[in-house]
C-alpha positions as CSV (number, residue, x, y, z in Angstrom):
1,X,1.3,26.9,-4.6
2,X,-1.9,28.0,-6.6
3,X,-4.6,29.8,-4.5
4,X,-7.3,27.5,-4.2
5,X,-9.6,29.6,-1.7
6,X,-12.0,30.4,-4.9
7,X,-12.2,26.8,-6.1
8,X,-15.0,25.7,-3.9
9,X,-17.9,25.7,-7.0
10,X,-15.1,24.1,-9.3
11,X,-14.1,21.3,-7.0
12,X,-17.9,20.7,-6.4
13,X,-18.4,20.5,-10.1
14,X,-15.8,18.6,-11.5
15,X,-14.9,15.8,-8.4
16,X,-17.9,13.4,-9.7
17,X,-15.8,13.0,-13.1
18,X,-12.9,11.3,-11.8
19,X,-14.2,8.2,-9.8
20,X,-17.0,6.2,-9.3
21,X,-18.4,5.5,-5.9
22,X,-19.2,1.7,-6.5
23,X,-15.4,1.4,-7.8
24,X,-14.2,3.0,-4.4
25,X,-16.3,0.5,-2.6
26,X,-14.7,-2.3,-4.4
27,X,-11.4,-1.0,-3.6
28,X,-12.1,-0.6,0.1
29,X,-13.9,-4.4,0.2
30,X,-11.9,-6.3,-2.3
31,X,-8.3,-4.6,-2.6
32,X,-7.7,-3.0,0.7
33,X,-10.0,-5.2,2.7
34,X,-10.7,-2.6,5.3
35,X,-13.1,-4.5,7.7
36,X,-12.5,-2.6,10.7
37,X,-12.7,1.1,11.7
38,X,-9.8,3.2,10.7
39,X,-8.7,6.7,11.2
40,X,-8.0,8.3,7.8
41,X,-6.3,11.6,7.1
42,X,-6.7,13.3,3.5
43,X,-4.0,15.7,2.6
44,X,-5.3,18.6,0.4
45,X,-8.9,17.7,1.4
46,X,-10.4,20.8,-0.3
47,X,-14.0,20.8,1.3
48,X,-13.7,17.1,2.3
49,X,-15.4,15.6,-1.0
50,X,-13.4,12.1,-0.8
51,X,-14.1,12.3,3.0
52,X,-18.1,12.6,2.4
53,X,-17.6,9.4,0.1
54,X,-15.2,7.5,2.3
55,X,-17.1,7.7,5.6
56,X,-20.3,6.3,4.1
57,X,-18.4,3.4,2.9
58,X,-16.0,2.6,5.8
59,X,-16.7,0.7,9.0
60,X,-18.7,2.2,11.5
61,X,-16.3,4.1,14.1
62,X,-14.0,5.2,11.5
63,X,-12.7,8.8,11.4
64,X,-11.6,11.6,8.9
65,X,-9.3,14.2,9.2
66,X,-8.9,16.8,6.1
67,X,-5.8,18.9,6.1
68,X,-5.8,21.7,3.3
69,X,-3.7,25.2,3.2
70,X,-7.1,26.9,1.9
71,X,-9.1,28.4,4.6
72,X,-12.0,29.1,2.7
73,X,-12.4,25.5,1.7
74,X,-11.6,24.3,5.3
75,X,-14.4,26.4,6.6
76,X,-16.8,25.1,3.7
77,X,-15.6,21.4,4.8
78,X,-16.6,22.4,8.6
79,X,-19.8,23.7,7.5
80,X,-20.8,20.5,5.5
81,X,-19.8,18.3,7.9
82,X,-21.2,19.6,11.0
83,X,-24.6,18.4,10.0
84,X,-23.4,14.7,9.5
85,X,-22.7,11.8,11.7
86,X,-19.3,11.3,11.2
87,X,-16.4,11.7,13.4
88,X,-14.2,14.1,11.6
89,X,-11.9,17.2,12.0
90,X,-10.5,19.7,9.5
91,X,-6.9,21.2,10.1
92,X,-5.7,24.6,8.2
93,X,-2.0,23.5,7.2
94,X,0.3,22.9,4.4
95,X,0.7,19.1,3.2
96,X,4.4,19.0,4.3
97,X,4.1,20.2,7.7
98,X,0.7,18.7,9.6
99,X,0.4,19.6,13.2
100,X,-0.2,15.9,14.0
101,X,1.9,13.1,15.8
102,X,3.9,10.5,14.4
103,X,2.0,7.0,14.0
104,X,-1.4,8.5,14.3
105,X,-3.4,7.5,11.3
106,X,-4.2,4.4,9.9
107,X,-4.6,5.5,6.1
108,X,-3.1,8.8,4.6
109,X,-4.7,9.6,1.2
110,X,-4.8,12.3,-1.3
111,X,-6.8,13.1,-4.5
112,X,-5.4,15.1,-7.2
113,X,-2.9,16.9,-4.8
114,X,0.5,15.8,-5.5
115,X,0.0,16.7,-9.2
116,X,-0.1,20.4,-8.1
117,X,3.0,20.1,-5.7
118,X,6.7,20.7,-6.9
119,X,8.0,18.5,-4.2
120,X,5.5,15.5,-3.9
121,X,8.2,13.5,-2.0
122,X,8.1,16.0,0.9
123,X,4.3,15.5,1.0
124,X,4.6,11.5,0.7
125,X,7.5,11.6,3.5
126,X,4.8,13.7,5.7
127,X,2.2,11.2,5.1
128,X,4.4,8.3,6.1
129,X,5.4,10.1,9.0
130,X,1.9,10.5,10.7
131,X,0.8,6.9,9.5
132,X,1.2,4.1,11.7
133,X,3.3,0.9,11.1
134,X,1.7,-1.1,8.5
135,X,-0.7,1.5,7.7
136,X,-1.6,2.7,4.1
137,X,-0.5,5.3,1.5
138,X,-3.1,6.1,-1.0
139,X,-2.7,8.6,-3.5
140,X,-5.3,8.9,-6.7
141,X,-3.6,11.1,-9.3
142,X,-3.9,12.3,-12.7
143,X,-2.7,11.1,-16.0
144,X,-3.4,14.1,-18.7
145,X,-1.8,12.3,-21.8
146,X,-4.1,9.5,-21.2
147,X,-7.2,11.7,-20.7
148,X,-6.3,13.4,-23.8
149,X,-5.6,10.3,-25.6
150,X,-8.9,8.6,-24.8
151,X,-11.2,11.3,-25.4
152,X,-13.6,10.4,-28.1
153,X,-16.1,12.9,-29.8
154,X,-18.0,11.2,-32.8
155,X,-18.4,12.6,-36.1
156,X,-14.8,14.2,-36.3
157,X,-11.3,12.8,-36.6
158,X,-9.1,13.2,-33.5
159,X,-6.5,14.9,-35.5
160,X,-8.6,18.1,-36.3
161,X,-9.5,18.7,-32.5
162,X,-6.2,17.8,-30.8
163,X,-2.5,17.2,-31.3
164,X,-1.4,14.4,-29.0
165,X,2.3,15.0,-29.8
166,X,1.9,19.0,-29.0
167,X,0.4,18.1,-25.5
168,X,3.1,15.4,-24.6
169,X,5.8,18.4,-24.9
170,X,3.6,20.9,-23.4
171,X,3.0,18.9,-20.3
172,X,6.8,18.0,-20.1
173,X,7.7,21.6,-20.7
174,X,5.3,22.7,-17.7
175,X,6.6,20.2,-15.6
176,X,10.6,21.1,-16.0
177,X,9.5,24.9,-15.7
178,X,7.1,24.3,-12.3
179,X,8.1,21.1,-11.2
180,X,4.3,20.2,-11.0
181,X,2.9,17.2,-13.0
182,X,-0.3,16.3,-14.3
183,X,1.0,13.1,-15.5
184,X,2.3,12.0,-11.9
185,X,-0.4,9.2,-11.8
186,X,1.7,6.5,-13.6
187,X,4.8,7.4,-11.7
188,X,3.4,7.1,-8.3
189,X,4.6,3.4,-7.7
190,X,8.2,4.3,-8.5
191,X,8.0,7.7,-6.4
192,X,6.3,5.5,-3.5
193,X,9.4,3.0,-3.9
194,X,11.9,5.6,-3.3
195,X,10.2,6.6,-0.4
196,X,10.4,3.2,0.9
197,X,6.8,2.5,0.8
198,X,6.1,-1.3,0.5
199,X,3.9,-3.6,-1.3
200,X,3.0,-0.9,-3.7
201,X,0.1,-1.6,-6.2
202,X,-1.8,0.5,-8.6
203,X,-5.4,0.8,-10.2
204,X,-6.9,2.7,-12.8
205,X,-10.2,4.6,-12.1
206,X,-13.2,3.0,-13.9
207,X,-15.0,6.4,-14.6
208,X,-16.1,6.7,-18.2
209,X,-18.4,9.7,-18.8
210,X,-20.7,9.5,-21.6
211,X,-22.8,12.3,-23.2
212,X,-25.4,11.2,-26.1
213,X,-27.1,14.0,-28.3
214,X,-30.5,11.7,-28.3
215,X,-30.3,11.7,-24.5
216,X,-31.5,14.6,-22.5
217,X,-31.8,14.0,-18.9
218,X,-30.5,15.3,-15.6
219,X,-27.5,12.6,-15.5
220,X,-26.5,13.8,-19.0
221,X,-26.8,17.3,-18.0
222,X,-24.6,16.9,-14.8
223,X,-21.8,15.5,-16.9
224,X,-22.0,18.4,-19.5
225,X,-21.8,20.8,-16.6
226,X,-19.1,19.1,-14.7
227,X,-17.2,19.0,-18.3
228,X,-17.6,22.6,-18.8
229,X,-16.4,23.3,-15.4
230,X,-13.3,21.5,-16.4
231,X,-12.8,23.8,-19.2
232,X,-14.6,22.0,-22.2
233,X,-16.5,24.5,-24.5
234,X,-14.5,27.7,-23.3
235,X,-15.5,30.6,-25.4
236,X,-11.7,32.7,-25.8
237,X,-11.7,36.4,-26.4
238,X,-9.1,37.8,-29.0
239,X,-7.2,38.7,-25.9
240,X,-7.2,35.7,-24.3
241,X,-6.1,33.9,-27.2
242,X,-3.4,36.2,-27.7
243,X,-2.4,35.4,-24.1
244,X,-2.5,31.7,-24.8
245,X,-0.1,31.7,-28.0
246,X,2.1,34.0,-25.9
247,X,2.5,31.5,-23.0
248,X,2.9,28.8,-25.3
249,X,5.9,30.5,-27.0
250,X,7.3,31.4,-23.4
251,X,7.4,27.5,-23.2
252,X,9.4,27.0,-26.3
253,X,6.7,26.4,-29.3
254,X,7.2,28.7,-32.3
255,X,4.3,31.0,-33.2
256,X,3.2,28.9,-36.1
257,X,2.8,25.5,-33.6
258,X,1.1,27.6,-30.9
259,X,-1.3,29.1,-33.4
260,X,-2.0,25.6,-35.3
261,X,-2.6,23.9,-31.8
262,X,-5.0,26.9,-30.4
263,X,-7.1,26.5,-33.7
264,X,-7.8,23.0,-32.8
265,X,-8.6,23.8,-29.2
266,X,-11.0,26.3,-30.3
267,X,-12.5,23.7,-32.8
268,X,-13.0,21.3,-30.2
269,X,-14.6,23.4,-27.8
270,X,-17.0,24.8,-30.7
271,X,-18.2,21.3,-30.8
272,X,-18.8,20.7,-27.5
273,X,-20.9,23.8,-27.2
274,X,-23.3,22.2,-29.7
275,X,-24.8,20.1,-27.0
276,X,-27.6,19.1,-29.3
277,X,-25.3,17.3,-31.8
278,X,-22.6,16.2,-29.4
279,X,-21.7,12.5,-28.6
280,X,-18.7,12.2,-26.5
281,X,-16.8,9.6,-24.3
282,X,-14.5,10.8,-21.4
283,X,-12.5,9.0,-19.2
284,X,-10.6,10.2,-16.1
285,X,-7.9,7.5,-16.0
286,X,-6.8,8.6,-12.6
287,X,-4.3,6.3,-10.9
288,X,-4.8,4.8,-7.5
289,X,-1.6,3.9,-6.4
290,X,-1.2,2.4,-2.8
291,X,1.5,1.0,-0.5
292,X,2.1,0.2,3.1
293,X,4.3,1.6,5.6
294,X,7.3,-0.2,7.2
295,X,9.1,1.6,10.2
């Protein structure tokens, strides 16, 4: 499991890319129809970003419990929440062995967590264990293929800055090697079904971020900085380029295939760094999959 102790700045800058707060409010009020106070547990909570959003939208009296394996992030969460009027608790724990009793929570949720875990079924089983009968399991997870397919940059052909076929094979090979899955979002209904979660539904995040060359304002700057933090515009040294090519080759690509793809990635990053001429549309394409516990 990747160490996230030093990821606070990254998480703080990138979480806003993936969902709109008004869309989450729509889900709470119109789809999930949460009208009474609920006890929520957030698996892989980080510093509690999702809790900060949820607790401002959920009915009064609701409680939030955050669980994470990173002591640094848990401490950040405690520091942030201590000044807020929310009923909350943070637990330092792995996601598949949470020190809470069975049937404790109304909702168990995770956000961009199962994609990093080699055994997502084990985490779902733990989420299910501590959720009450008829309680809800919610997983907001990524779809890397969709993100790359939907990215638009004005003024250049898509084929000049990426290779969707290469990326699809790359993600498949990463999954085969590590058992982690950046495309787990669209698979979540099936994964939930095999864990005997009932009445499963799914939605796609409506988050679309836009950068326009002729618009310079605080919102645009924030989006640009967030995308930078997510890897856009990275400037690679010769050593980093060599390591990346070697990594591709370790995953079964030829040197020619690896070099050709890296050239496109470098081109994309060069274009992104030219902020004054950048017109970009980015869609997060996160899947909100949810279902209900039957015990």
